[in-house]
C-alpha positions as CSV (number, residue, x, y, z in Angstrom):
1,M,204.3,166.4,183.6
2,S,201.5,168.5,184.1
3,H,198.5,169.2,182.1
4,V,196.2,171.5,180.4
5,I,192.9,171.3,179.0
6,Y,192.0,173.5,176.2
7,K,189.1,173.6,173.5
8,C,189.5,172.7,169.9
9,P,189.3,175.0,167.5
10,R,188.3,173.0,165.1
11,T,186.0,170.3,166.8
12,A,184.7,172.4,170.2
13,M,185.9,169.3,172.1
14,K,187.5,169.8,174.9
15,V,191.1,168.3,174.8
16,Q,193.8,167.6,177.6
17,A,197.5,167.8,176.9
18,W,200.5,166.7,178.6
19,V,203.3,169.4,178.9
20,A,206.8,169.1,180.4
21,E,207.7,171.2,183.5
22,E,209.3,174.4,183.5
23,H,211.0,177.2,185.2
24,P,207.8,179.3,187.0
25,Q,208.7,182.4,183.9
26,A,207.9,179.6,181.1
27,A,204.0,179.5,182.5
28,S,203.1,181.9,180.2
29,T,204.2,180.7,177.0
30,F,202.8,178.8,174.6
31,E,203.2,175.1,173.7
32,L,202.7,173.4,170.7
33,V,200.3,170.4,171.0
34,R,199.0,167.8,168.4
35,C,195.5,167.5,169.1
36,P,193.8,164.0,169.4
37,A,190.6,165.6,168.4
38,C,191.2,166.9,165.1
39,T,194.8,165.6,164.3
40,Q,196.1,169.0,163.5
41,V,198.3,170.9,165.9
42,H,197.9,174.3,168.2
43,F,199.4,176.3,170.3
44,V,198.3,176.2,174.0
45,N,199.0,178.6,176.7
46,R,200.8,176.7,179.5
47,A,199.2,178.6,182.2
48,D,196.0,178.7,181.3
49,G,195.0,177.0,178.1
50,K,194.5,179.4,176.3
51,L,194.6,179.0,172.4
52,L,196.8,181.6,170.2
53,G,195.2,184.4,168.7
54,D,192.1,183.3,170.8
55,K,189.6,186.6,171.7
56,S,187.3,185.4,174.1
């Protein structure tokens, strides 16, 4: 397992999520994670921690 750090869009807190290891081609895919900061789910990019739809 590896971890990714992202910023919760609802609380603005930095959150660490653990994701399963996959093939290198899957590094640019999004992972569905349950956020402990807001109890919602977010799609997080496995490679850089950006959220789906994040324009920054």
